Every structure is written in C-alpha cells, then in structure tokens.
N, C-alpha and C positions, 0 to 999 in steps of 0.2 A: 438271707441269700436263697435264691431259688435253687432247687436240686440240680436242674439242668445246667445252670451257670457254674455250679460247684464242680460238677463232673467235667465240664469243659476245661475248667481251670486246672484240673489234675491230669489232663490228657497228655500222655507220654507214650510213644510207640516203643513197646518192648516185644519180646518174642519168646516162644517156647523152645526149651532145650539148649544144651551146650553144644558148641560145634565139635566135630570130631577132630582128631589131630590132623587129618588130611585137609579139612576145610578151614582150619584155624588161620592159615595164611590168607584166606579170602575175607576174614573179618575186617570190617571197616576200621580204620585207625581211630584212636581216641578222639572224642568230640566233646570236650568239656568247656563250656556248653556250645554246641553247634548253633550258629545264628543264621536263620534263613535270610537270604538277601531279598529285599523288596525294592522295587523301582523308586528312586528318589530318596532312599534311606541309606546313608553311608555306614559301613561297618568296618571297624579297625580289625586287622588280622595280625598285628604285631604289637608287642608290649615294649618294655624297656630296651630289648634288643630283638633283632629279627628272629633269633632262635626261640623266642618266648612269645608266641602269638596264640590267638584263638583260632578256631576253625569255622569258616562260613560254609553254608550249604546253598548252592545255586541251582535253581530250577529253570533251565532253558525252555524256550517255547516248545522244543521237541526233545524227546529223550528223557532219561532218568536224571534224578538229582545228582549234582556234581559237587565235590568238596574242594574248597580252596584254602590253602594254608602256605605258610613259609616254613621251610625246614632249613635252618641256618640261613644262607643268603639265596636259597633257591625258591622260586615260585612254583608250587606244585598244584596242579589242577587235576582232580581225580587221582590217578597214580602216575601222571606224566609230568616230568619237570619241563616247564616251558621256557623259563628264563632264569638268569642269575644276576642278582644285583651286584654292582661294583662294590669293592671293599669300603669305599668312601661313604656308602649309604648303609653301613652295618647298623648304625643307631637310628635309622630312619623311622618315621611314622608311616605305616603302610595301611591304606584304606581302600576297600573295594566298593564299587558302585555298580549296581545292576542297571543296565540300560534297556533299551527296547529290544524285543525279540530274544535272540540268543547271543547278545553281546554284553560284556561287562568291561569296566575300566579298573585298572589297578594303579593307584597313585602311591609313589614313594617319595617322601620329602625328608631330607636330612641336611642340616646346615643351610647352605645357600643353593642346594641342588634339588631338582625335581625330576623324577622319571615316571613316565606314564606308559603302561602297556594296554593294548587292546586285545581281549580274548574272545574268541568265538566258540560257541558250545554246540552247534548243530553236528549231529552224528558223533564226532569225537572232538575233544578240546584241541584248539590250535591257536597259535599266537598270530595276531594281526599286526597292526601298525604299532610303532613305539616312538616316543619323543623324549628328549632329554634337554634340559636347559636350566637356567637360573630361576629361582623362585620368583624373582621380581618380574620375569617375562611371562605374559599370558600364554598358555599352551594353545595349540591349534584348536579350531572349533570342534573337530571330532573327539578331542581328548577332554572336553569340558563336561563334567557331570551336571546333573540337573539341580544339585544342591551344593552347598558349601562343604568342604572337606573337614569333618570333625570326627575324631576317633570316638568309638563307642566306649563309654566309661567301663572299667573292669567291674565284674560282679563281686558282690560280697554275699556270704551265706550265713544263715541263722542256724543251720544244722547240716550234718553229713552222715550218711550211713553206707558202710561197705557191705557188698553182697558177694556171693560166690564168684560171679564173673562180671559184675558191673558195680558202679557206685552211683548213688543219687544224693542230691541235696536240695534243701529248700532255700532258694535265693531270697535276698532281702526284699525283692519285689513280690514275693509270695508265690512265685512259680516253681514248679518241680523241674529240676534239671538232672539228666542222667547221662552216663557215658560208659562205654565198655561193650560187652557182647549184645548185639541187637540184629539178629538175622533179617529183620523186616526192612532194613535199608536205611539206617540213620535214625537219630532220635528227633522226635518232633518237638518243636518249641511250644510249650503250653501257652494258651491265650485265655483271656477272660478274667473273671474275678478270682482273687486268691482264695484258697480253701484248705490247704494241707497244713497241719501243725506237727505231724510226725510221720516218718516213713519207715517201712520194713521191707526187706528184700528176700525173696526165695531164689532158687537156682535160676529160674527163667522168668520171673515176674516180680511185681511189687504191690504193696498195699499202702494206703495213706489214711491216717486218722484225720478226719475233717473237723472244722470248727464247730460243726453241729453235733459232734460226738458219735458220728457214724464212721464206717470203714468202707473204703472203695478200693478194689483191686483190679489189676490189669496185667497183661503179659501172658506167659505160658501157664497152663494148669494141667499138670500130669495126674494129680491125685485129688483134685477138688480144692486147690489153693485159693480159688476165687471166692469160695464160700457162697456161691449162688445156686447151689443145688444141682450143678452139672459140671462136667469136665469139658472144657473148651481148649483146643490146642493153642490158640493165640487170640488175644483181645487187646486191641490198641486203645480202646476207650475204657476208662475206669467204670466199673459197675459196683453198686453197693452190695456189701455182704449182707445176707439175709438175716433178719431177726436181731440185729445188734443196735443198741442205742445206749446213750449215757456212757460211752467208752472214753477212757482217759489215757490209755497206753496200749500200744501194739508192739509186737515182735514177730520175727519170722526167721526160718532157717531151712535150707534144702527145699523140702516140699510140703511144709506145713506152716501154719501161722497161729498166733494166739492174741487175745485181746483182754485187757482188764477193765472191768466196769467200775463206775463210781462207787458202787456198794462193796467193792472188793472181790466180786466173783470173777473168775477167769474162764474164758471160752476159747476153744481151739478147733481147728478144722484142717483138712488135708490128709496127708498120708499118716498111717498109724501102725505100721508094721512092728514097731518096737514099743507100742503103747504110749507114744509121745503126745497123744491128745488127752490122756488122763481120764478117759471116760469109762475105764474098766474093761475095754475091749482092745482088739488089735485090728479093727475094721476101719478102713478109710472113711472119712466123713466129708461130704460135699456141702454140709451146712454146719455152723458152729455147734459144739456140744460143750456142756458144763464139765469142768474138771472136778472129779470126785475126791472127797476126803481132804479138800483144801480149805483151811480157815480163810477169813477175809484177808486179801493180800494188798500190799502197797507197792509192789514191784514185780514184774514178770519178765523172764528172759528165755528165749528159745535157743537151743543148740542143734547140732546136726541130727541127733536121734533122741534127745531128751530135753526137757524144759524144767525150769525152776521158778518159784515165786517166793518172795519174802512176805511172811505174815505180819500182821499188825504188831505182834510181840517181838519182831526181829528175827524169829527162827526161819530157817530155809526149808522149804518143801520142794521135792522134785518128783518127776515121773518120766517113764520111758526106759531107755537102755541102761543096763546096770551090770554088764559083764566085767567091768573093771572096778566095781564097787564105787562108781562115780555118784551113786545115790545113797546106798546103804550097804552094810556088811551082811548081805543076805545071799542065799544061793540062787535066787531067781535072776535070770539074765534080763528080764524085762519086768518093770513094775508099772502096772497099768492104772494105778491110782496114786494120788499124791502121798508121798512118804517123807518124813522128816530126814533131811540130809546133813544139816549143820545147825548147831544150837543157837548161835548168835549171841547177842543181838547184832544184826548186820545192817549196813547202809547200802550195800550194792552186791550184785552177783555177776559172775562170768561163767558161762556154760560152754565148755570146750567139747571136743569130739569124745574124749575118753576121760575127762576130768571136770570137776566142779570146784569153783573157788568163790569165797565170800569175803567181802570187805568188812572187817570189824570196825566198831566205832572209834577205836583208838588209832586207826590208819594202818593197821597191819592186815595181812591177808592169810586166810586159812583155806586149805585145799584138800580134796580127796580124789581118789582115782589114780590115773597115771601121773607119775612125778615128772612132768615135762621139763623142769628146770635142771635136771641132772643129765650128765653125759652118759653115753653108752646105749646099747640096745640088746635085749629089751630093757625098758626102764622099770624101776620099782613101781609097785602098786601099793598105794596107801588105802587100806580098807577102813581106816578111821581117819578123822581130820588131823592134819599137821599144819604147822605154821610155815608159810613160804618165806625163806630166808632172804634178807637183803631189800625188802620193800617195807618202807615206813611212810607215814604221812600221806598215804594214798587217799584220793577223794572219789575215784571211780575206777571200775574194772571193765575189761573186755577181753574176749578170748577167741582164738581161731581153732583150726584142727589140732595142731600140735604146738601151739605157743599161746602166750597171753601177754597182756599189757596193762599197765596201771597209769592213770593220770595222777601225779603227785602234786602236793601243795606247792604253789609257785609257778605252775605252768609247764613243768617238765614231764616227759613220758618215759617210763621204764618198761622194757619188754624182756621176756625170757622164753626159752624153748628152742624149737628148730629154727634154723636160718637158711634153709635150702633155697629159698627164693628172695632172701633179704628181708624177711618179715620182722627181724629184730631191729632194723633201721640203724645199724651202727657199723656198716661195712661188712666185709666178708669174714666175720668172726665165726669161730666154731664153739666158743664157750656159751653154754645155754643158760647160765645163771643170770639173774636180773641185772640190767645195766641201762643207763640212759640212752635214749634214741638221739642220734646226732641232730644238731641244728635247731631243734625245737625248744623254745624257752618260754613261749607265751600262749600255751594251748589251754583252751577251756572246754573242748569236747573231743572225745576219742571214740573211734569205731573200728572194729576188726571183723574180718571174715575169714574164709578158709585159709588163705595164704597172703592176704594183703591187708594193710591198715591205712586209715586216714585220720587226720586230725584237723580241727578247726582252731585257728588262732583267734584271739580276742578282736582282731581287726576285721574278722570275717573272711580271711584268706584260708585256702585249703591246701593241705600237703598230704601226699600219699606215698607209700613205699611197699615193697614186696613184689609179689607175682604180678605180671602185666601181660599175660598171654592174650587177653582180649581187649586191651586198652583201658582196663579198669583204673589205672593210675591217673589217666587224664593228662599225660604229658606229650601227646601226639606221637607216641611210639608204642611198640609192643615188646620193649626190653624191660626185664626185671630191674628193679631199683633197690640197691642195698642201703641207700640212705633216702630220706624224704626228698621228694621232688614237688615243685609247685604245680597245682592244677592250672593249666593254661586258661587264660581268659578271666581269672579271678584276681582279686586284689592282692597286693603284696604286703 
C-alpha cells in the first residue's frame, strides 16, 4: 500500500482543545457516523424507528455543511425543525437524496404510505414542496430522486476506543469513524484504502496504528502528541510519527501517547510533566523516546498521568505520577523511569487517574492506589496491591478517571467506582462496588475514558454510556446516559 493512500484512508477531521463550558452548547451533536450526501447516492437516516437514525451531512452549493437527522418524528436540518411526520409513519424507512444545487429530497415510507419533503439549503434551510400518497402511486416529477430508494446498510465495527471527549472506531469496511467533540465542523468521512488496525485518542486528537507497523496522528497537539517534531494546533490529515517502525500496539491518554514495538521496546511522546514518558526526565517530547528501565513488554497502557506495561514474565512496570502510590510505595510523587508496580503474572492492565489494576491469570483483579470501589470521600489509598472484591472470570480491564470496568467471561461487563455521569452503566446507583452493566450480554471488546465507556458486541454493534457533554456517546444527543445506548447508524 502506498503511504499517501494509507494516510488518505485514515483522514478524519478532529480538532485541538476541549470546548469551554460556555461554548459546549455550540458543539455539533453526535455524528456516529456522519455520512456525506452525494448526488445520486441515497442515505438512510432512520433505523428500526424514527428515533434511532444516523446523521447525514449535506454540503449545499452555497454555505457551510448542514446536518440532517430525525429526532423522534421531527425532521431536523441544522438546528431547525422543518417538519413532523405523522404518527402513522413512526416505523417508516427515511432516506435522503441530494439533488442538484442546494436541494435535497427526504422520502419516508411506512406501510402503504409515502411522504416526500423538498428541502432547500441556500442561506438557511427551509422547507419547499411536500407530497403524500400511497406507495403504489408514483410521486410527482419534482419528488423523484435520480436513483432507487434503498436504505444504507448499518455499519458494523471491528473495534472501538473511547477518548476524553470523543469516540472512534474502525468500521468493517476499514475506515475510521469518529464522533463527539470536533471544533473543526463535523467529522470527515475517510475515503481510500483501509489502513488502520488500532486507534488511540488524546484529549483533542487521535493516532492510528497502520498495517505497515507505523503510527499516524492527527487532531490537536498541545505538547507534541503528533510525534512529528513540532507542535501544531490542529491537523485534519494524519501524519506519520517520526522514527517508528515495527509497531504492534499503541495507547494514548490526555496529552501523550505510547507505542510498543515488535521487539518489546516501548516509546512515548507528548507531555511529560509527571514523567509519564518514562525517559528519566520531565521534559515534553515532540518525538518518540524510549522508556527507560523497562524489560521487553507484551502490553502497554496509558492513563491520565502515568503509563504501564506488562513484561514478558507477566510482571507490571509503570512510570509517571505516583502521589497515590499507584506505582510503588515510595515517597517520590513522580517516577520518571519504569518501576515494578505489580508482581503478576498478569494478562491485562487498567491505568486509572489515581489507581492501577492488573488482571491475574485466574480472572481476578489486583489494584493499588486509590480504592475507587469503596464509598465515601476521601477514599482509602492502598500503598500495596490488594484484590478487587466481586470480580472473577475477567478477561480484560479498562479504567477511567475514578471508575473501572472488566469484561468477564460470557460477554458481560462489570464496573465499579464513581457514577456521577452514569459511567457504571446500571442506572442512577450510588453503590460503587463492582456490578454488571445493564443490557449488555454479548460483549467482546471494552473501552473506557475519563467518564464514558463503550462496548462492542460480537455482532459488530456499538453501545456507549456515561458522560455525553460533547456527543461522545453517539446517540444524537448531549444527555448523559446511565445505561448503555446504541450508537446510531450501527448494527443492532
């Protein structure tokens, strides 16, 4: 695969920085995945019910891109509600067709009825003509699209990763799809040859591991997270991280990223105020640096201000912030070189904000640092490892700021810790001890971030729960979800 084609395949428009509280209301609503309208290509914007559709992006001849979606029975173009479907069409199939110039057609078919709206997009969206009649009767000429009306099939995903303010996944067609915070004005649909095999997200950007074993990053770069030798405020086109090859795993958090090479070496780049790059300093690095004191590793995971790696013998080594003994029972607040944190042997690791947990090979979990699963404040601090009660038969781990989750054998998910945004996924509970997430029974991949989590089911469907301030849950809202909600436009 040519490098240029590979980078085009990963092209996703992201942006630098989180929005302020004042600007949060201006964030575009969730777009998972937003599908650009092309003339002659019909796009479905409704799933099994009108309340569960995807979001299309329309570029009129004049003006900025406009989003088209259904919220309950209402056709919303941009932020304007233009029409409401009759109750009889609640279960309708709704398809949009981009026409010539600044016109599009919205078709709704349910039972024996068909309803067609004409929408104009010059200057500001407005409703044009409409027509309603039986399906067997041909619509007037103005209402006829240039192609047959066929709903776009729902997407399935091979992987998903939750980031601080957005979520990304690799679709089964090989493209990278993202939704959530994106100041640049919507997420661009990637085109070209597939190339990403793993994703990692920072606060304002993303990195992808490519099939060639290189790493490409895009979005915001406050502290050198692009790994290209410079700080750029925003990059919508992926650019290769300098000096990396033979990479088999990547991870990222807040404003730094790490990569594990085939030979077991780990390299990190970006911010380093707590020593989270592991190079023996606290200096930010715009190019990858080798983690010092680390034996060959088989797994690496980044947290907010520290990172960890499982060595070939199963022991866990960490570096970075240590003020809660999340790495070692030592007086230093930061450890700038790899230090053994858990004896193991471990199969997986979860790096939280103030805690570190490891998955033992018998399916139990061992943690150190802040005891997030206990009620009260301040929480106890475990300066030596303790067993997490209530979790057995775990197969993978993931952690956020003040909570953690485990995927257990059989496809269920258990979470523990804070539930201020619904990140435990079992309603408005206040009990922080481990318990199953509601509704999910067929999960094969789990990803958590600061205050939201996502899971992939074996069918390729995606579900998310927790904080949704920036649309990171992908349900076409900005309301926090205390139980898992399906990502719109994906398979069920």
